[in-house]
PAMAR-621635 format. One line per 8 residues: number of its first residue (from 0); their letters; for each residue x, y, z of C-alpha. Coordinates in steps of 0.25 Angstrom, whole numbers. Last residue first. Example, Ala and Ser with C-alpha at 12.3 -4.5 7.8 and 13.67 -1.06 7.14 Angstrom:
1	sa	55/-4/29  49/-18/31
END
This chain:
339	xxxxxxxx	-590/-125/-66  -579/-134/-72  -572/-143/-62  -559/-148/-68  -553/-151/-54  -563/-147/-43  -566/-161/-38  -575/-173/-41
331	xxxxxxxx	-566/-177/-53  -557/-179/-45  -558/-182/-31  -543/-182/-27  -540/-183/-12  -527/-175/-11  -532/-165/-20  -524/-162/-32
323	xxxxxxxx	-530/-148/-34  -532/-151/-49  -534/-137/-55  -544/-136/-67  -555/-130/-59  -554/-117/-66  -544/-119/-76  -553/-128/-85
315	xxxxxxxx	-559/-115/-91  -548/-115/-103  -553/-129/-106  -567/-125/-109  -563/-114/-118  -553/-123/-125  -565/-133/-128  -567/-146/-121
307	xxxxxxxx	-569/-158/-129  -582/-165/-124  -584/-179/-129  -586/-185/-115  -572/-192/-116  -566/-179/-119  -573/-172/-108  -569/-182/-98
299	xxxxxxxx	-555/-182/-103  -553/-167/-101  -553/-165/-86  -545/-177/-83  -535/-172/-93  -533/-160/-85  -527/-168/-74  -531/-178/-64
291	xxxxxxxx	-522/-189/-58  -509/-181/-60  -496/-189/-63  -498/-194/-78  -509/-184/-82  -499/-173/-78  -492/-175/-91  -503/-167/-99
283	xxxxxxxx	-512/-175/-109  -512/-170/-123  -525/-174/-128  -530/-178/-142  -545/-179/-144  -551/-185/-157  -563/-178/-163  -555/-173/-175
275	xxxxxxxx	-541/-172/-169  -544/-164/-156  -534/-158/-146  -532/-158/-131  -520/-153/-123  -517/-154/-108  -505/-147/-103  -513/-141/-91
267	xxxxxxxx	-514/-155/-84  -514/-153/-69  -519/-142/-68  -530/-138/-78  -530/-125/-87  -528/-133/-100  -517/-134/-111  -518/-136/-125
259	xxxxxxxx	-533/-135/-130  -542/-140/-140  -531/-142/-151  -538/-145/-164  -536/-154/-176  -526/-162/-168  -514/-170/-172  -503/-159/-173
251	xxxxxxxx	-508/-152/-160  -507/-166/-153  -493/-167/-158  -489/-153/-153  -495/-155/-140  -488/-169/-138  -474/-163/-141  -467/-162/-128
243	xxxxxxxx	-452/-163/-131  -449/-148/-130  -457/-148/-116  -470/-140/-116  -478/-151/-110  -487/-161/-117  -477/-172/-121  -483/-183/-113
235	xxxxxxxx	-497/-189/-115  -506/-188/-128  -520/-193/-126  -527/-197/-139  -542/-197/-139  -553/-204/-148  -543/-214/-153  -547/-221/-166
227	xxxxxxxx	-533/-227/-171  -531/-215/-180  -532/-205/-168  -522/-214/-160  -512/-214/-171  -514/-199/-173  -509/-197/-159  -497/-206/-160
219	xxxxxxxx	-493/-198/-173  -495/-185/-165  -485/-190/-155  -475/-195/-165  -475/-182/-172  -474/-173/-160  -461/-181/-155  -461/-185/-140
211	xxxxxxxx	-461/-200/-142  -473/-209/-143  -481/-219/-135  -494/-222/-141  -505/-227/-132  -517/-235/-135  -532/-236/-135  -535/-229/-121
203	xxxxxxxx	-550/-232/-119  -560/-222/-114  -572/-225/-105  -570/-212/-97  -563/-218/-86  -554/-226/-96  -548/-213/-101  -543/-209/-87
195	xxxxxxxx	-537/-223/-84  -531/-225/-97  -525/-211/-96  -518/-214/-82  -512/-227/-87  -507/-221/-100  -500/-209/-94  -489/-216/-87
187	xxxxxxxx	-480/-219/-99  -468/-227/-94  -454/-221/-95  -441/-225/-103  -450/-233/-112  -445/-226/-125  -459/-221/-128  -460/-216/-114
179	xxxxxxxx	-447/-208/-114  -450/-203/-128  -463/-197/-123  -477/-196/-128  -489/-205/-125  -500/-205/-135  -513/-211/-128  -525/-215/-137
171	xxxxxxxx	-539/-214/-131  -552/-221/-136  -564/-214/-131  -576/-221/-123  -585/-209/-123  -588/-203/-109  -603/-199/-107  -608/-185/-107
163	xxxxxxxx	-617/-182/-95  -626/-171/-98  -633/-159/-91  -642/-149/-98  -643/-135/-93  -653/-131/-103  -656/-117/-98  -670/-118/-103
155	xxxxxxxx	-673/-128/-91  -669/-118/-81  -677/-107/-87  -689/-116/-88  -688/-120/-74  -687/-105/-69  -699/-101/-78  -707/-113/-72
147	xxxxxxxx	-706/-106/-59  -700/-114/-48  -705/-123/-37  -702/-129/-24  -690/-119/-23  -675/-123/-24  -675/-129/-38  -667/-141/-40
139	xxxxxxxx	-655/-147/-47  -644/-157/-46  -633/-161/-56  -623/-171/-59  -626/-183/-49  -618/-195/-53  -626/-208/-55  -617/-212/-67
131	xxxxxxxx	-604/-205/-68  -599/-191/-69  -587/-183/-75  -589/-169/-72  -589/-160/-85  -599/-150/-78  -598/-149/-63  -609/-157/-55
123	xxxxxxxx	-622/-149/-54  -631/-141/-46  -644/-134/-51  -652/-126/-41  -663/-118/-46  -672/-108/-39  -660/-98/-39  -661/-97/-54
115	xxxxxxxx	-647/-94/-58  -645/-109/-56  -650/-112/-70  -640/-102/-76  -629/-108/-68  -633/-122/-73  -632/-117/-87  -618/-112/-85
107	xxxxxxxx	-614/-126/-80  -617/-132/-94  -618/-147/-93  -609/-159/-95  -606/-170/-85  -596/-180/-91  -598/-195/-91  -602/-207/-83
99	xxxxxxxx	-617/-210/-84  -631/-208/-79  -628/-195/-72  -638/-189/-62  -645/-176/-63  -653/-172/-51  -666/-166/-48  -671/-157/-36
91	xxxxxxxx	-684/-151/-33  -687/-159/-21  -684/-172/-29  -684/-172/-44  -676/-181/-46  -665/-188/-53  -662/-185/-68  -653/-194/-76
83	xxxxxxxx	-641/-190/-84  -632/-195/-95  -638/-186/-106  -645/-173/-101  -653/-169/-89  -655/-154/-88  -669/-153/-94  -674/-165/-86
75	xxxxxxxx	-668/-159/-73  -674/-146/-76  -688/-152/-77  -686/-161/-65  -681/-149/-56  -693/-141/-60  -703/-152/-57  -697/-155/-44
67	xxxxxxxx	-697/-140/-40  -711/-138/-44  -713/-129/-56  -720/-115/-55  -727/-106/-65  -741/-112/-62  -740/-109/-48  -736/-122/-39
59	xxxxxxxx	-745/-126/-27  -738/-129/-14  -744/-138/-4  -748/-138/10  -754/-152/13  -767/-157/20  -770/-171/25  -757/-174/31
51	xxxxxxxx	-755/-183/43  -742/-189/39  -749/-202/35  -758/-193/26  -745/-188/20  -740/-202/17  -753/-206/11  -753/-194/2
43	xxxxxxxx	-739/-195/-3  -742/-206/-13  -751/-197/-21  -739/-187/-23  -737/-174/-16  -726/-165/-23  -715/-162/-13  -711/-148/-12
35	xxxxxxxx	-708/-148/3  -704/-161/7  -713/-174/11  -709/-183/22  -701/-172/30  -696/-177/43  -698/-184/56  -694/-198/58
27	xxxxxxxx	-695/-205/71  -697/-219/65  -710/-222/72  -715/-208/73  -714/-204/59  -715/-189/57  -717/-184/43  -715/-170/39
19	xxxxxxxx	-720/-163/27  -711/-153/20  -717/-140/15  -726/-135/3  -729/-149/-3  -731/-148/-18  -745/-154/-23  -745/-166/-33
11	xxxxxxxx	-755/-173/-23  -760/-164/-12  -775/-165/-14  -777/-177/-6  -769/-171/5  -778/-159/6  -771/-146/0  -765/-134/7
3	xxxx	-759/-123/-2  -746/-116/-4  -742/-108/-16  -731/-108/-27
END
């Protein structure tokens, strides 16, 4: 990139080499009217003349260079996936903004690869963040006024694509275990909490089967919901290691595959998840009743977005899997469940 001086009439489509200050005596304003890197447009000419400009110092790109705005726009178009809109460019920066409610998905390792080039800055929200319409999910820019075409091509080739996976309106059946609840000695406290959590994702609790502690009775209640078209069955109670707690055994009897039993998250380490075909069966930990946020709240967004976590992913939940029980809770905008 090199500097040269041009007449104002020849400045259109050229890049300013430095800020141009405007002084307005009437308003008392003094500050940059056009910033370094601005590409001169036809409508700028009259403004520049009013500022007393007849010549400008501009930058001329080499054949192998790309202007900051063009580079940011090209990367933005390559990174924008479903559910996102591109905002910018402005001074070499573009943003990705969500168009819907859903789960933010991308590969963080690919972002690290782009940022290995010190001329790029790509900054994101955390992967698997629950976001809504209008939320900013990523911003990126180049630091110099221009970069080499090879740098842009490398960044695009990495294929760091962002996507917002919308939540599916799944049908949920609740299987509540416990002789004391079945007999009416105590009232079930799980359903109100779970109905609220399920509704947030657009789901619907289609019913509740209250059963005793026998494995056969629990598994029969699970199968009943599966036969009635439930997409998810959540079992509450009977998930500990007590002799009378048989929910894990019943879930194992019904499922074709157990994805995990136990998760490195506190509260909620006793969470269990299995599959019967494409149906999801969850054994919810007892802490769901008394803790506002648990391991269940880290898993439900993925399930409603159609993403079943693998065992390898689950074993990595330990880093960031500790709820600090902050006095002023801001979940999900906090460190609980953050995956970097």
